[in-house]
PDB file as gemmi writes it, atoms N, CA and C in Angstrom:
CRYST1    1.000    1.000    1.000  90.00  90.00  90.00 P 1                      
ATOM      1  N   MET A   1     117.370  92.309 101.831  1.00  0.00           N  
ATOM      2  CA  MET A   1     116.281  91.789 102.586  1.00  0.00           C  
ATOM      3  C   MET A   1     116.110  90.343 102.171  1.00  0.00           C  
ATOM      4  N   SER A   2     116.009  89.453 103.122  1.00  0.00           N  
ATOM      5  CA  SER A   2     115.822  88.066 102.732  1.00  0.00           C  
ATOM      6  C   SER A   2     114.715  87.442 103.555  1.00  0.00           C  
ATOM      7  N   SER A   3     114.091  86.458 102.977  1.00  0.00           N  
ATOM      8  CA  SER A   3     113.024  85.737 103.640  1.00  0.00           C  
ATOM      9  C   SER A   3     113.170  84.280 103.259  1.00  0.00           C  
ATOM     10  N   GLY A   4     113.604  83.461 104.192  1.00  0.00           N  
ATOM     11  CA  GLY A   4     113.823  82.060 103.882  1.00  0.00           C  
ATOM     12  C   GLY A   4     114.870  81.930 102.809  1.00  0.00           C  
ATOM     13  N   PRO A   5     114.612  81.072 101.819  1.00  0.00           N  
ATOM     14  CA  PRO A   5     115.605  80.866 100.769  1.00  0.00           C  
ATOM     15  C   PRO A   5     115.616  81.966  99.722  1.00  0.00           C  
ATOM     16  N   PHE A   6     114.687  82.926  99.839  1.00  0.00           N  
ATOM     17  CA  PHE A   6     114.580  83.982  98.831  1.00  0.00           C  
ATOM     18  C   PHE A   6     115.311  85.227  99.306  1.00  0.00           C  
ATOM     19  N   THR A   7     115.978  85.888  98.400  1.00  0.00           N  
ATOM     20  CA  THR A   7     116.652  87.138  98.722  1.00  0.00           C  
ATOM     21  C   THR A   7     116.045  88.238  97.866  1.00  0.00           C  
ATOM     22  N   TYR A   8     115.630  89.303  98.510  1.00  0.00           N  
ATOM     23  CA  TYR A   8     115.068  90.451  97.820  1.00  0.00           C  
ATOM     24  C   TYR A   8     116.117  91.547  97.797  1.00  0.00           C  
ATOM     25  N   SER A   9     116.510  91.946  96.627  1.00  0.00           N  
ATOM     26  CA  SER A   9     117.432  93.050  96.488  1.00  0.00           C  
ATOM     27  C   SER A   9     116.597  94.248  96.060  1.00  0.00           C  
ATOM     28  N   LEU A  10     116.310  95.124  96.988  1.00  0.00           N  
ATOM     29  CA  LEU A  10     115.438  96.263  96.725  1.00  0.00           C  
ATOM     30  C   LEU A  10     116.249  97.536  96.521  1.00  0.00           C  
ATOM     31  N   SER A  11     115.691  98.429  95.717  1.00  0.00           N  
ATOM     32  CA  SER A  11     116.281  99.758  95.602  1.00  0.00           C  
ATOM     33  C   SER A  11     116.127 100.462  96.949  1.00  0.00           C  
ATOM     34  N   ALA A  12     116.889 101.511  97.144  1.00  0.00           N  
ATOM     35  CA  ALA A  12     116.797 102.275  98.391  1.00  0.00           C  
ATOM     36  C   ALA A  12     115.397 102.842  98.567  1.00  0.00           C  
ATOM     37  N   ALA A  13     114.777 103.304  97.476  1.00  0.00           N  
ATOM     38  CA  ALA A  13     113.429 103.861  97.561  1.00  0.00           C  
ATOM     39  C   ALA A  13     112.422 102.794  97.965  1.00  0.00           C  
ATOM     40  N   ALA A  14     112.524 101.599  97.383  1.00  0.00           N  
ATOM     41  CA  ALA A  14     111.588 100.518  97.725  1.00  0.00           C  
ATOM     42  C   ALA A  14     111.771 100.100  99.178  1.00  0.00           C  
ATOM     43  N   ALA A  15     113.000 100.035  99.645  1.00  0.00           N  
ATOM     44  CA  ALA A  15     113.248  99.685 101.045  1.00  0.00           C  
ATOM     45  C   ALA A  15     112.652 100.747 101.966  1.00  0.00           C  
ATOM     46  N   PHE A  16     112.792 102.022 101.605  1.00  0.00           N  
ATOM     47  CA  PHE A  16     112.230 103.105 102.411  1.00  0.00           C  
ATOM     48  C   PHE A  16     110.712 102.989 102.459  1.00  0.00           C  
ATOM     49  N   VAL A  17     110.075 102.775 101.299  1.00  0.00           N  
ATOM     50  CA  VAL A  17     108.619 102.685 101.246  1.00  0.00           C  
ATOM     51  C   VAL A  17     108.127 101.451 102.001  1.00  0.00           C  
ATOM     52  N   MET A  18     108.833 100.355 101.877  1.00  0.00           N  
ATOM     53  CA  MET A  18     108.444  99.148 102.606  1.00  0.00           C  
ATOM     54  C   MET A  18     108.504  99.395 104.113  1.00  0.00           C  
ATOM     55  N   ARG A  19     109.568 100.035 104.563  1.00  0.00           N  
ATOM     56  CA  ARG A  19     109.691 100.385 105.984  1.00  0.00           C  
ATOM     57  C   ARG A  19     108.554 101.316 106.396  1.00  0.00           C  
ATOM     58  N   SER A  20     108.211 102.269 105.532  1.00  0.00           N  
ATOM     59  CA  SER A  20     107.124 103.195 105.828  1.00  0.00           C  
ATOM     60  C   SER A  20     105.790 102.451 105.968  1.00  0.00           C  
ATOM     61  N   LEU A  21     105.527 101.511 105.056  1.00  0.00           N  
ATOM     62  CA  LEU A  21     104.283 100.737 105.143  1.00  0.00           C  
ATOM     63  C   LEU A  21     104.245  99.887 106.411  1.00  0.00           C  
ATOM     64  N   MET A  22     105.393  99.418 106.862  1.00  0.00           N  
ATOM     65  CA  MET A  22     105.457  98.630 108.101  1.00  0.00           C  
ATOM     66  C   MET A  22     105.238  99.512 109.328  1.00  0.00           C  
ATOM     67  N   GLU A  23     105.932 100.627 109.369  1.00  0.00           N  
ATOM     68  CA  GLU A  23     105.937 101.474 110.566  1.00  0.00           C  
ATOM     69  C   GLU A  23     104.798 102.482 110.610  1.00  0.00           C  
ATOM     70  N   HIS A  24     104.238 102.817 109.444  1.00  0.00           N  
ATOM     71  CA  HIS A  24     103.168 103.819 109.352  1.00  0.00           C  
ATOM     72  C   HIS A  24     102.067 103.293 108.418  1.00  0.00           C  
ATOM     73  N   PRO A  25     101.391 102.199 108.806  1.00  0.00           N  
ATOM     74  CA  PRO A  25     100.432 101.565 107.894  1.00  0.00           C  
ATOM     75  C   PRO A  25      99.250 102.454 107.503  1.00  0.00           C  
ATOM     76  N   GLN A  26      99.019 103.529 108.232  1.00  0.00           N  
ATOM     77  CA  GLN A  26      97.937 104.445 107.876  1.00  0.00           C  
ATOM     78  C   GLN A  26      98.276 105.258 106.625  1.00  0.00           C  
ATOM     79  N   LEU A  27      99.551 105.319 106.253  1.00  0.00           N  
ATOM     80  CA  LEU A  27      99.988 106.022 105.045  1.00  0.00           C  
ATOM     81  C   LEU A  27      99.957 105.017 103.906  1.00  0.00           C  
ATOM     82  N   GLN A  28      98.949 105.108 103.056  1.00  0.00           N  
ATOM     83  CA  GLN A  28      98.716 104.051 102.084  1.00  0.00           C  
ATOM     84  C   GLN A  28      98.778 104.486 100.625  1.00  0.00           C  
ATOM     85  N   THR A  29      99.163 105.718 100.363  1.00  0.00           N  
ATOM     86  CA  THR A  29      99.336 106.156  98.977  1.00  0.00           C  
ATOM     87  C   THR A  29     100.729 106.760  98.826  1.00  0.00           C  
ATOM     88  N   ALA A  30     101.186 106.844  97.592  1.00  0.00           N  
ATOM     89  CA  ALA A  30     102.502 107.441  97.334  1.00  0.00           C  
ATOM     90  C   ALA A  30     102.555 108.881  97.837  1.00  0.00           C  
ATOM     91  N   ASP A  31     101.483 109.635  97.627  1.00  0.00           N  
ATOM     92  CA  ASP A  31     101.452 111.025  98.080  1.00  0.00           C  
ATOM     93  C   ASP A  31     101.540 111.118  99.597  1.00  0.00           C  
ATOM     94  N   GLU A  32     100.809 110.239 100.306  1.00  0.00           N  
ATOM     95  CA  GLU A  32     100.846 110.256 101.770  1.00  0.00           C  
ATOM     96  C   GLU A  32     102.226 109.869 102.289  1.00  0.00           C  
ATOM     97  N   ILE A  33     102.824 108.868 101.687  1.00  0.00           N  
ATOM     98  CA  ILE A  33     104.158 108.432 102.117  1.00  0.00           C  
ATOM     99  C   ILE A  33     105.171 109.555 101.915  1.00  0.00           C  
ATOM    100  N   ALA A  34     105.128 110.198 100.758  1.00  0.00           N  
ATOM    101  CA  ALA A  34     106.091 111.265 100.448  1.00  0.00           C  
ATOM    102  C   ALA A  34     105.880 112.503 101.309  1.00  0.00           C  
ATOM    103  N   ALA A  35     104.635 112.776 101.710  1.00  0.00           N  
ATOM    104  CA  ALA A  35     104.335 113.973 102.497  1.00  0.00           C  
ATOM    105  C   ALA A  35     104.525 113.782 103.999  1.00  0.00           C  
ATOM    106  N   ALA A  36     104.738 112.565 104.432  1.00  0.00           N  
ATOM    107  CA  ALA A  36     104.869 112.285 105.865  1.00  0.00           C  
ATOM    108  C   ALA A  36     106.124 112.928 106.437  1.00  0.00           C  
ATOM    109  N   PRO A  37     106.056 113.359 107.694  1.00  0.00           N  
ATOM    110  CA  PRO A  37     107.234 113.972 108.315  1.00  0.00           C  
ATOM    111  C   PRO A  37     108.484 113.098 108.252  1.00  0.00           C  
ATOM    112  N   HIS A  38     108.348 111.799 108.392  1.00  0.00           N  
ATOM    113  CA  HIS A  38     109.528 110.922 108.370  1.00  0.00           C  
ATOM    114  C   HIS A  38     110.152 110.825 106.981  1.00  0.00           C  
ATOM    115  N   ALA A  39     109.442 111.274 105.946  1.00  0.00           N  
ATOM    116  CA  ALA A  39     109.931 111.149 104.572  1.00  0.00           C  
ATOM    117  C   ALA A  39     110.524 112.440 104.019  1.00  0.00           C  
ATOM    118  N   GLN A  40     110.433 113.508 104.743  1.00  0.00           N  
ATOM    119  CA  GLN A  40     110.894 114.792 104.223  1.00  0.00           C  
ATOM    120  C   GLN A  40     112.341 114.702 103.755  1.00  0.00           C  
ATOM    121  N   GLY A  41     112.546 114.965 102.480  1.00  0.00           N  
ATOM    122  CA  GLY A  41     113.879 114.937 101.898  1.00  0.00           C  
ATOM    123  C   GLY A  41     114.351 113.548 101.508  1.00  0.00           C  
ATOM    124  N   GLU A  42     113.595 112.516 101.856  1.00  0.00           N  
ATOM    125  CA  GLU A  42     113.988 111.145 101.540  1.00  0.00           C  
ATOM    126  C   GLU A  42     113.433 110.685 100.203  1.00  0.00           C  
ATOM    127  N   ILE A  43     112.169 111.046  99.909  1.00  0.00           N  
ATOM    128  CA  ILE A  43     111.500 110.519  98.718  1.00  0.00           C  
ATOM    129  C   ILE A  43     110.393 111.475  98.304  1.00  0.00           C  
ATOM    130  N   ASP A  44     110.156 111.575  96.987  1.00  0.00           N  
ATOM    131  CA  ASP A  44     109.028 112.356  96.504  1.00  0.00           C  
ATOM    132  C   ASP A  44     107.939 111.390  96.042  1.00  0.00           C  
ATOM    133  N   ALA A  45     106.789 111.920  95.654  1.00  0.00           N  
ATOM    134  CA  ALA A  45     105.652 111.071  95.292  1.00  0.00           C  
ATOM    135  C   ALA A  45     105.964 110.177  94.088  1.00  0.00           C  
ATOM    136  N   ASP A  46     106.694 110.700  93.098  1.00  0.00           N  
ATOM    137  CA  ASP A  46     107.043 109.877  91.929  1.00  0.00           C  
ATOM    138  C   ASP A  46     107.953 108.726  92.338  1.00  0.00           C  
ATOM    139  N   GLY A  47     108.905 108.999  93.204  1.00  0.00           N  
ATOM    140  CA  GLY A  47     109.795 107.952  93.699  1.00  0.00           C  
ATOM    141  C   GLY A  47     109.032 106.918  94.511  1.00  0.00           C  
ATOM    142  N   ALA A  48     108.066 107.375  95.307  1.00  0.00           N  
ATOM    143  CA  ALA A  48     107.255 106.447  96.097  1.00  0.00           C  
ATOM    144  C   ALA A  48     106.404 105.568  95.187  1.00  0.00           C  
ATOM    145  N   ARG A  49     105.854 106.152  94.109  1.00  0.00           N  
ATOM    146  CA  ARG A  49     105.066 105.355  93.148  1.00  0.00           C  
ATOM    147  C   ARG A  49     105.925 104.271  92.501  1.00  0.00           C  
ATOM    148  N   ALA A  50     107.109 104.648  92.072  1.00  0.00           N  
ATOM    149  CA  ALA A  50     108.015 103.672  91.458  1.00  0.00           C  
ATOM    150  C   ALA A  50     108.391 102.585  92.464  1.00  0.00           C  
ATOM    151  N   ALA A  51     108.618 102.976  93.710  1.00  0.00           N  
ATOM    152  CA  ALA A  51     108.961 102.008  94.749  1.00  0.00           C  
ATOM    153  C   ALA A  51     107.800 101.066  95.022  1.00  0.00           C  
ATOM    154  N   LEU A  52     106.574 101.586  95.048  1.00  0.00           N  
ATOM    155  CA  LEU A  52     105.408 100.735  95.247  1.00  0.00           C  
ATOM    156  C   LEU A  52     105.259  99.747  94.094  1.00  0.00           C  
ATOM    157  N   ASP A  53     105.507 100.206  92.883  1.00  0.00           N  
ATOM    158  CA  ASP A  53     105.466  99.294  91.728  1.00  0.00           C  
ATOM    159  C   ASP A  53     106.514  98.192  91.870  1.00  0.00           C  
ATOM    160  N   GLU A  54     107.713  98.560  92.316  1.00  0.00           N  
ATOM    161  CA  GLU A  54     108.773  97.567  92.525  1.00  0.00           C  
ATOM    162  C   GLU A  54     108.347  96.539  93.574  1.00  0.00           C  
ATOM    163  N   LEU A  55     107.787  97.019  94.676  1.00  0.00           N  
ATOM    164  CA  LEU A  55     107.331  96.102  95.722  1.00  0.00           C  
ATOM    165  C   LEU A  55     106.223  95.192  95.212  1.00  0.00           C  
ATOM    166  N   GLN A  56     105.326  95.742  94.397  1.00  0.00           N  
ATOM    167  CA  GLN A  56     104.244  94.930  93.834  1.00  0.00           C  
ATOM    168  C   GLN A  56     104.800  93.851  92.908  1.00  0.00           C  
ATOM    169  N   GLN A  57     105.764  94.200  92.079  1.00  0.00           N  
ATOM    170  CA  GLN A  57     106.360  93.229  91.167  1.00  0.00           C  
ATOM    171  C   GLN A  57     107.019  92.076  91.919  1.00  0.00           C  
ATOM    172  N   ARG A  58     107.491  92.336  93.109  1.00  0.00           N  
ATOM    173  CA  ARG A  58     108.150  91.301  93.917  1.00  0.00           C  
ATOM    174  C   ARG A  58     107.173  90.582  94.849  1.00  0.00           C  
ATOM    175  N   GLY A  59     105.893  90.976  94.775  1.00  0.00           N  
ATOM    176  CA  GLY A  59     104.886  90.330  95.610  1.00  0.00           C  
ATOM    177  C   GLY A  59     104.922  90.765  97.061  1.00  0.00           C  
ATOM    178  N   LEU A  60     105.539  91.909  97.336  1.00  0.00           N  
ATOM    179  CA  LEU A  60     105.686  92.385  98.711  1.00  0.00           C  
ATOM    180  C   LEU A  60     104.637  93.409  99.109  1.00  0.00           C  
ATOM    181  N   ALA A  61     103.977  94.030  98.132  1.00  0.00           N  
ATOM    182  CA  ALA A  61     102.925  95.010  98.397  1.00  0.00           C  
ATOM    183  C   ALA A  61     101.845  94.851  97.338  1.00  0.00           C  
ATOM    184  N   ALA A  62     100.639  95.274  97.695  1.00  0.00           N  
ATOM    185  CA  ALA A  62      99.510  95.187  96.770  1.00  0.00           C  
ATOM    186  C   ALA A  62      98.658  96.447  96.896  1.00  0.00           C  
ATOM    187  N   GLU A  63      98.007  96.793  95.799  1.00  0.00           N  
ATOM    188  CA  GLU A  63      97.122  97.946  95.753  1.00  0.00           C  
ATOM    189  C   GLU A  63      95.689  97.434  95.760  1.00  0.00           C  
ATOM    190  N   ASP A  64      94.836  98.026  96.587  1.00  0.00           N  
ATOM    191  CA  ASP A  64      93.447  97.578  96.622  1.00  0.00           C  
ATOM    192  C   ASP A  64      92.605  98.384  95.633  1.00  0.00           C  
ATOM    193  N   ALA A  65      91.315  98.091  95.583  1.00  0.00           N  
ATOM    194  CA  ALA A  65      90.419  98.736  94.620  1.00  0.00           C  
ATOM    195  C   ALA A  65      90.312 100.243  94.840  1.00  0.00           C  
ATOM    196  N   ASP A  66      90.587 100.711  96.053  1.00  0.00           N  
ATOM    197  CA  ASP A  66      90.542 102.141  96.372  1.00  0.00           C  
ATOM    198  C   ASP A  66      91.892 102.829  96.157  1.00  0.00           C  
ATOM    199  N   HIS A  67      92.822 102.118  95.502  1.00  0.00           N  
ATOM    200  CA  HIS A  67      94.167 102.642  95.214  1.00  0.00           C  
ATOM    201  C   HIS A  67      94.966 102.916  96.476  1.00  0.00           C  
ATOM    202  N   ARG A  68      94.713 102.125  97.500  1.00  0.00           N  
ATOM    203  CA  ARG A  68      95.465 102.190  98.746  1.00  0.00           C  
ATOM    204  C   ARG A  68      96.423 100.996  98.764  1.00  0.00           C  
ATOM    205  N   TRP A  69      97.612 101.179  99.277  1.00  0.00           N  
ATOM    206  CA  TRP A  69      98.644 100.153  99.274  1.00  0.00           C  
ATOM    207  C   TRP A  69      98.817  99.546 100.648  1.00  0.00           C  
ATOM    208  N   HIS A  70      99.193  98.286 100.672  1.00  0.00           N  
ATOM    209  CA  HIS A  70      99.496  97.577 101.919  1.00  0.00           C  
ATOM    210  C   HIS A  70     100.525  96.494 101.608  1.00  0.00           C  
ATOM    211  N   LEU A  71     101.205  96.070 102.644  1.00  0.00           N  
ATOM    212  CA  LEU A  71     102.137  94.962 102.478  1.00  0.00           C  
ATOM    213  C   LEU A  71     101.356  93.661 102.365  1.00  0.00           C  
ATOM    214  N   THR A  72     101.850  92.774 101.547  1.00  0.00           N  
ATOM    215  CA  THR A  72     101.270  91.438 101.456  1.00  0.00           C  
ATOM    216  C   THR A  72     101.786  90.612 102.631  1.00  0.00           C  
ATOM    217  N   GLU A  73     101.309  89.406 102.747  1.00  0.00           N  
ATOM    218  CA  GLU A  73     101.823  88.515 103.789  1.00  0.00           C  
ATOM    219  C   GLU A  73     103.335  88.330 103.627  1.00  0.00           C  
ATOM    220  N   SER A  74     103.779  88.178 102.378  1.00  0.00           N  
ATOM    221  CA  SER A  74     105.221  88.038 102.119  1.00  0.00           C  
ATOM    222  C   SER A  74     105.972  89.299 102.541  1.00  0.00           C  
ATOM    223  N   GLY A  75     105.391  90.456 102.272  1.00  0.00           N  
ATOM    224  CA  GLY A  75     106.024  91.720 102.651  1.00  0.00           C  
ATOM    225  C   GLY A  75     106.118  91.889 104.153  1.00  0.00           C  
ATOM    226  N   ARG A  76     105.071  91.488 104.865  1.00  0.00           N  
ATOM    227  CA  ARG A  76     105.097  91.590 106.328  1.00  0.00           C  
ATOM    228  C   ARG A  76     106.091  90.603 106.928  1.00  0.00           C  
ATOM    229  N   ALA A  77     106.298  89.480 106.268  1.00  0.00           N  
ATOM    230  CA  ALA A  77     107.196  88.446 106.790  1.00  0.00           C  
ATOM    231  C   ALA A  77     108.667  88.707 106.438  1.00  0.00           C  
ATOM    232  N   ALA A  78     108.918  89.549 105.449  1.00  0.00           N  
ATOM    233  CA  ALA A  78     110.301  89.808 105.009  1.00  0.00           C  
ATOM    234  C   ALA A  78     111.036  90.647 106.047  1.00  0.00           C  
ATOM    235  N   PRO A  79     112.113  90.126 106.605  1.00  0.00           N  
ATOM    236  CA  PRO A  79     112.874  90.907 107.596  1.00  0.00           C  
ATOM    237  C   PRO A  79     113.609  92.056 106.913  1.00  0.00           C  
ATOM    238  N   GLN A  80     113.804  93.107 107.637  1.00  0.00           N  
ATOM    239  CA  GLN A  80     114.542  94.271 107.130  1.00  0.00           C  
ATOM    240  C   GLN A  80     116.031  94.033 107.278  1.00  0.00           C  
ATOM    241  N   ARG A  81     116.778  94.404 106.257  1.00  0.00           N  
ATOM    242  CA  ARG A  81     118.249  94.385 106.360  1.00  0.00           C  
ATOM    243  C   ARG A  81     118.693  95.581 107.158  1.00  0.00           C  
ATOM    244  N   THR A  82     119.726  95.410 107.885  1.00  0.00           N  
ATOM    245  CA  THR A  82     120.271  96.540 108.650  1.00  0.00           C  
ATOM    246  C   THR A  82     121.562  96.986 108.015  1.00  0.00           C  
TER     247      THR A  82                                                      
END                                                                             
């Protein structure tokens, strides 16, 4: 995934969670992401938590005071690799 001069090399789990936050913004916790129909067999809640932490470390996602996750402006602007 790249955005301008920056290149983000994400784990498969982080890429999946980032795509989930983009396509299903109502799913805002690791448990919700892992339990969603589109995630069945793709990721569990622990994997989603680790992926959210990875995205946060890269400035692509943030957790609010209610422990809900969302993409940051940088995360929304980062194009998906195909």
